[in-house]
Structures are given as structure tokens and as C-alpha cells.
Phi, psi and omega in degrees: 000141177268151179243153174222154180210138176244137180225155176278142175227170178299342180247017177117182182293145180229124182244140176235143172245128184221162174285169177298335179277354176098004177282126183280129179255335177205147178202144178188168182275076184200162169252001184275090183298317177302324177299316178295320179300324179295341179281341183275161177298138184308324181288349180266358180288147181194185179292143181244145170224145177285124187193165175297138179260020175081206185297344181300320181297315179295322179296319178296316178300315179298321178302311181291338176277000174116351177275090188289352177258002185300333183274351187301330185252006178292123180289141177232155174227104172236143181236144178214154177277343182261135180294322182297317183300311179299318178294318179299322178296321176297316180294322180305322182295339181272354178288120188281148175302139179079003181228058182299156179236164176275166175301322179297313179294323178298319177298316178299312180299330180278000174094004180218087184303335180278352186266048180297318177296321177297321177296318178296321178294324177299322177291313183295327183265002178293114181271353186245066181304151180073306182292315166261107196280067177296341177294346180271008179250127186240166173293163183297336178273004179088356178284165189295326186076219181250169175196123184308327186262007174107145182290333177297317179292316179302313180299318180298315180299316179296320178295317178302316183286336178279352180082015179276000000 
């Protein structure tokens, strides 16, 4: 059975869906649990109960309290049929707070400099917002690009991580 929990943050409600073991499968700045469920792989859908999601909740709170590395060890479970996507998600986790990269640089870091569209897709298909920091990937001109949860939230997160 999957668990979900919603918490207040400085930029609005944040909901996580996790396994009983605490691995986060979906997360986003929303209270719409069915919307988050649609982001997960169909075979991972299951019954949900409102419950504590383990250490992930405390890590999110610590992040917003200023510990920008608090999310680094939160376990996640995302599945993809493509090898590049899974690897890109692993690499995404290595993008440091306050040091955003462009989609081009993200493709390079992921081992395929020509896969800029693939890098953008890895961001767009990331179901575990914040914990896998797709908000740290920008357009080549330095502009924000897109973010499923809104550019206002993306801008706030980047400012928070820059120490502003």
C-alpha cells in the first residue's frame, strides 16, 4: 500500500506519495493526490492511505528551514523503460543547490551531449519534484523554462537555494 502526506511549505502545500518503506514515488506542490498518482508508472498505482511518509517529511521540512542538503538521501522510486531517463534522474540528484545548470549541460552531465531534448524530457517526466531537483535545470539563455508546479515556485526555490 502506498502512503501520502501533505504539508505546508513557504510556497504552498507539498504532497508526497511513498511506499510503506519510505521511498518517494511522487511529490509535488499540490493537494491533488490523484494528479500525483497519474505521474507514477501505471504498474505502481495502488491503494492509498493518508499516513506519515517517513523521514521524507522531515527532510522536506529541514530543506525549507535552510538545510539544502536534507533531501539528498531521501529514497525515491521512479521507473522508466528508457536507460537514459533513469540515468538522467540519478545525475539530476547531483546538481547542487545554488548551482543550476542548463538543459545542454544537464545532457552533457548525463553522458550524451546531443540528448538535450532527452534531458528536457527527464525534467518534464520527473514525478518526484523537489527531491529530484528538476527546478535546477534552466534554458540555455538562463531563463527558467518550464516547471510542472509553476514558474513562481521554481523561481522561489532557486532564490532559496542561492541564499537570497
